[in-house]
Each structure stands twice: as C-alpha cells, then as structure tokens.
Backbone bond lengths (Angstrom), bond angles and torsions (degrees), N, CA, C in turn:
res aa  C-N    CA-C-N  psi(-1)  N-CA   C-N-CA  omega(-1)  CA-C   N-CA-C  phi
1 Q - - - 1.439 - - 1.480 110.80 -
2 V 1.236 119.26 132.91 1.474 124.04 -177.27 1.508 107.92 -86.06
3 Q 1.351 115.65 134.13 1.501 120.21 177.32 1.502 109.15 -133.29
4 L 1.256 115.16 150.50 1.453 124.80 166.65 1.480 109.93 -108.65
5 V 1.288 120.32 119.35 1.433 124.07 -178.47 1.532 113.32 -122.56
6 E 1.339 108.89 117.94 1.505 119.40 -176.65 1.504 109.07 -87.61
7 S 1.370 116.74 149.54 1.452 118.26 167.05 1.430 109.45 -153.45
8 G 1.340 120.00 165.93 1.506 122.98 178.02 1.396 115.76 110.23
9 G 1.301 119.18 -11.10 1.500 120.55 -177.08 1.515 108.60 -71.01
10 G 1.310 116.43 170.51 1.442 123.98 177.04 1.511 111.24 161.45
11 L 1.360 114.11 -165.92 1.467 125.90 -179.93 1.523 111.46 -99.43
12 V 1.304 115.22 124.59 1.490 119.46 178.99 1.544 108.98 -137.38
13 Q 1.342 117.25 153.28 1.426 121.23 176.21 1.544 109.29 -76.88
14 A 1.312 112.61 158.73 1.470 117.32 175.02 1.519 109.71 -58.08
15 G 1.343 116.88 137.72 1.387 122.64 -177.18 1.571 115.02 91.25
16 G 1.267 114.52 -9.43 1.456 118.83 179.83 1.477 112.57 -84.83
17 S 1.312 114.59 -173.34 1.462 123.92 -175.04 1.641 112.46 -132.57
18 L 1.275 112.63 147.64 1.410 118.14 171.97 1.612 108.63 -139.33
19 R 1.244 116.59 152.70 1.405 120.41 172.75 1.552 111.30 -121.51
20 L 1.331 117.76 118.56 1.419 123.57 176.15 1.499 113.12 -92.76
21 S 1.332 119.03 144.20 1.402 122.82 177.18 1.542 110.66 -126.46
22 C 1.313 119.84 150.76 1.451 122.77 179.98 1.553 105.62 -145.00
23 A 1.330 115.50 116.50 1.425 118.91 -176.87 1.533 106.62 -114.16
24 V 1.328 115.84 136.93 1.489 124.21 176.49 1.456 107.12 -96.51
25 S 1.379 118.13 120.18 1.438 120.45 -178.24 1.479 106.45 -120.84
26 G 1.334 111.81 159.09 1.454 120.02 -179.66 1.552 111.36 113.08
27 S 1.325 111.36 -175.99 1.541 114.73 -179.79 1.516 113.35 -86.07
28 I 1.333 114.34 111.51 1.503 115.98 -176.15 1.540 102.71 -143.17
29 Y 1.376 109.50 161.82 1.503 115.19 -177.18 1.606 108.55 -97.66
30 R 1.321 112.60 -42.12 1.440 119.14 -175.05 1.498 114.40 -161.14
31 V 1.324 115.41 146.03 1.479 122.19 177.64 1.444 108.95 -109.14
32 G 1.312 119.89 123.57 1.377 122.29 179.23 1.576 113.90 -91.43
33 Y 1.296 115.67 -124.03 1.475 117.76 -178.54 1.554 105.20 -66.07
34 M 1.353 110.51 147.58 1.486 117.54 177.49 1.592 105.01 -131.20
35 H 1.357 115.55 145.02 1.428 118.06 -173.62 1.497 108.70 -137.93
36 W 1.281 117.42 159.30 1.467 126.73 166.00 1.496 108.04 -117.60
37 Y 1.321 116.95 127.82 1.436 124.64 174.56 1.542 106.57 -117.10
38 R 1.305 115.16 163.23 1.489 121.32 169.99 1.437 112.30 -144.12
39 Q 1.406 114.93 152.24 1.440 119.59 177.75 1.516 107.26 -137.07
40 A 1.395 117.33 122.30 1.383 124.83 174.02 1.439 110.54 -90.78
41 P 1.379 118.67 157.47 1.465 122.44 -178.32 1.619 105.67 -55.72
42 G 1.354 116.06 133.57 1.403 122.89 173.15 1.562 114.12 71.93
43 K 1.349 117.90 8.74 1.349 120.90 175.15 1.562 114.58 -123.25
44 E 1.369 114.18 163.47 1.494 114.76 179.08 1.446 110.08 -79.09
45 R 1.367 111.99 159.01 1.475 117.93 177.24 1.468 111.49 -67.87
46 E 1.300 120.69 137.12 1.425 123.28 -173.80 1.568 109.26 -131.19
47 L 1.369 113.38 145.15 1.421 119.18 -179.33 1.538 109.02 -79.38
48 V 1.380 113.93 129.19 1.462 120.96 -176.66 1.475 111.71 -99.02
49 A 1.349 119.55 -48.99 1.442 123.75 -176.19 1.560 109.24 -156.05
50 T 1.334 112.87 150.45 1.500 119.82 176.91 1.565 108.55 -134.06
51 I 1.314 112.53 143.79 1.452 119.06 169.86 1.542 111.46 -131.15
52 T 1.266 115.23 138.03 1.510 119.05 176.70 1.577 107.86 -85.07
53 S 1.346 112.10 175.60 1.401 116.08 -178.51 1.559 110.00 -70.42
54 G 1.367 114.59 -20.48 1.406 118.17 -179.75 1.474 115.37 -93.21
55 G 1.388 113.67 -1.69 1.523 116.87 173.18 1.446 111.33 103.11
56 S 1.314 125.31 -0.39 1.403 126.09 176.19 1.566 109.58 -68.78
57 T 1.355 117.95 138.50 1.414 119.23 -175.80 1.542 113.43 -126.07
58 N 1.295 114.09 162.46 1.464 120.39 178.49 1.580 106.83 -153.06
59 Y 1.342 113.15 145.30 1.430 117.53 -174.42 1.515 112.32 -133.76
60 A 1.367 118.08 153.87 1.456 123.67 171.10 1.523 102.76 -69.53
61 D 1.341 115.37 148.36 1.406 122.79 -179.98 1.572 112.11 -57.71
62 S 1.289 116.53 -37.67 1.459 121.50 179.49 1.477 115.89 -61.96
63 V 1.320 119.47 -17.18 1.450 117.46 -176.61 1.568 111.25 -123.76
64 K 1.364 118.57 3.73 1.459 122.70 179.26 1.538 107.01 -61.67
65 G 1.428 109.85 132.37 1.444 114.60 176.42 1.510 111.73 89.61
66 R 1.373 118.11 -16.17 1.442 117.51 176.49 1.464 116.20 -113.90
67 F 1.402 116.42 -29.91 1.428 124.68 179.90 1.463 110.86 -105.74
68 A 1.363 117.26 151.29 1.473 119.54 175.50 1.563 108.66 -142.20
69 I 1.343 112.71 125.02 1.450 118.78 179.45 1.506 108.06 -100.38
70 S 1.396 115.82 141.72 1.418 123.31 -178.13 1.513 107.92 -149.38
71 R 1.317 116.89 168.15 1.451 120.57 -178.75 1.510 111.29 -149.44
72 D 1.359 112.69 150.91 1.499 115.70 172.86 1.575 106.42 -116.91
73 N 1.196 120.23 103.38 1.531 124.58 -173.80 1.504 110.23 -66.38
74 T 1.400 119.82 -21.08 1.490 120.19 178.39 1.442 108.99 -75.94
75 R 1.362 120.19 -22.77 1.427 122.87 -179.43 1.566 111.17 -111.46
76 N 1.216 113.66 5.62 1.565 117.58 -174.92 1.484 112.84 45.16
77 T 1.374 115.44 47.26 1.440 123.38 -174.84 1.491 110.12 -123.34
78 V 1.331 115.57 140.99 1.479 121.16 175.70 1.519 108.61 -119.73
79 Y 1.280 121.73 142.23 1.401 133.03 -176.73 1.550 111.59 -114.21
80 L 1.306 116.48 149.33 1.507 121.09 166.52 1.509 106.29 -135.92
81 Q 1.350 111.44 111.43 1.506 120.61 173.44 1.467 109.80 -89.51
82 M 1.291 116.64 115.24 1.482 123.35 -178.74 1.518 110.44 -112.15
83 N 1.367 111.51 116.48 1.438 119.51 175.80 1.492 112.98 -116.28
84 S 1.326 114.20 167.62 1.505 117.99 179.38 1.518 111.37 47.09
85 L 1.322 113.42 47.45 1.453 115.09 -177.87 1.461 115.18 -65.88
86 K 1.383 116.41 146.66 1.471 121.54 -177.99 1.545 106.29 -121.70
87 P 1.328 117.71 160.33 1.389 123.62 177.93 1.594 113.52 -54.57
88 E 1.281 109.63 -35.35 1.521 114.67 -179.75 1.556 114.34 -75.24
89 D 1.364 115.67 -0.88 1.496 121.34 171.72 1.553 108.87 -83.74
90 T 1.321 117.36 -10.25 1.526 118.56 -177.86 1.533 108.55 -62.62
91 A 1.354 111.00 125.27 1.519 119.63 -178.40 1.443 107.09 -174.77
92 V 1.355 116.36 172.51 1.395 128.11 164.72 1.518 107.64 -85.84
93 Y 1.312 118.25 121.65 1.412 123.73 -179.15 1.519 108.84 -99.54
94 Y 1.369 112.99 132.29 1.462 120.12 -178.89 1.515 111.55 -122.14
95 C 1.393 112.08 139.76 1.466 118.62 176.67 1.538 106.20 -92.21
96 N 1.284 117.00 142.15 1.461 121.88 176.29 1.504 107.87 -135.12
97 A 1.351 116.59 138.12 1.467 118.29 177.40 1.523 111.99 -144.92
98 N 1.285 114.70 150.23 1.440 124.49 170.88 1.531 110.73 -91.10
99 I 1.294 119.02 117.93 1.533 120.85 -168.12 1.506 107.06 -121.21
100 Q 1.321 115.10 131.73 1.448 123.60 172.92 1.571 105.87 -103.63
101 Y 1.379 114.02 122.82 1.525 118.77 -173.35 1.500 108.93 -90.00
102 S 1.325 120.58 -20.14 1.447 119.92 175.23 1.506 108.73 -154.41
103 D 1.329 117.94 168.69 1.480 114.67 -179.88 1.473 118.61 -71.10
104 T 1.310 115.56 -1.91 1.469 120.50 -179.64 1.540 108.64 -114.06
105 S 1.394 119.89 -5.08 1.464 119.42 -177.60 1.555 109.82 -92.66
106 T 1.374 110.78 164.06 1.435 117.77 174.68 1.495 107.30 -80.68
107 Y 1.380 114.77 168.11 1.480 117.46 167.64 1.515 114.01 -75.06
108 L 1.354 113.84 137.77 1.449 116.95 174.98 1.568 107.78 -119.29
109 N 1.306 114.84 149.03 1.494 120.02 -172.42 1.561 108.33 -96.79
110 S 1.376 115.10 134.79 1.409 118.66 -175.20 1.497 104.54 -136.03
111 W 1.436 113.00 154.36 1.384 125.05 -177.63 1.599 112.46 -122.08
112 G 1.301 113.21 142.59 1.399 116.73 169.91 1.602 110.82 -86.10
113 P 1.311 117.29 165.88 1.523 120.40 -179.57 1.479 113.67 -69.74
114 G 1.301 124.14 -18.05 1.380 126.55 176.01 1.562 109.48 99.65
115 T 1.352 112.21 156.12 1.442 120.16 178.89 1.544 108.42 -137.37
116 Q 1.268 117.67 134.94 1.544 121.02 -175.89 1.573 110.47 -84.73
117 V 1.311 107.25 131.49 1.477 119.28 175.26 1.530 106.61 -117.34
118 T 1.297 115.66 123.60 1.517 118.97 176.70 1.491 107.86 -126.44
119 V 1.379 114.65 129.36 1.376 120.59 179.74 1.518 109.23 -117.05
120 S 1.296 118.24 116.77 1.484 121.20 -175.61 1.524 107.97 -93.49
121 S 1.344 115.23 146.92 1.441 122.53 -179.06 1.552 112.70 -88.19
C-alpha cells in the first residue's frame, strides 16, 4: 500500500525555520509533480509550492522568497524549507503527489495525513 508520510512540523517562534519532509513509500513506478498545501483554521486549503519531476518550482505569492521546495527522486521524498516564518503561516501542511503505479498506468493523486506547523508571535 502506498503512503505519503509527512514529518518535521512543530512549534516555532516568528522568524524561525522549519523543514518539512514527505516520503512516498510502497510499490510505485514513478512520482510526478509533488506539492505542499496548507490549511489554516476556518480557511480553505491552499497550494503553497509545487515541484516537477525535473525540479522546476512554483510558489504562492505569500511564501515567495521565504520557502523553498526540493525533492530527492532517489528517495521519492519532497521537502519544504520554511524560513522567516510568520504567525500567519500557522496551518496544517499537507503533502500531495501524482503517482504512477506501473509503466502502463495513469498518474493518481494522493495526499498525506498532514503535519501541524504553529508559529508563535
């Protein structure tokens, strides 16, 4: 069974840093686009950052210059380095990935369970 497992969340003071990780485990053929989303209390889930299998990246305006997404294709793992954190970054952060299970299958979208990030002022 394929799982996405996030780690690295926690409590940090404003201005601090955290690094999130998300590993795809199980029997898969290839991982395509990988994303980080977040959802704050009472708000809709929003896309934070995207990375293609080739390493191209894209960011929400609210995190540009502060967050960096990267991936290790040999480990099917995506990272989110979060610097200069602000209280408004407080949310549950979710990993999302497009996964190909065999060389003849289409990509299926999968979510991790989420990890809490809390930034205190």
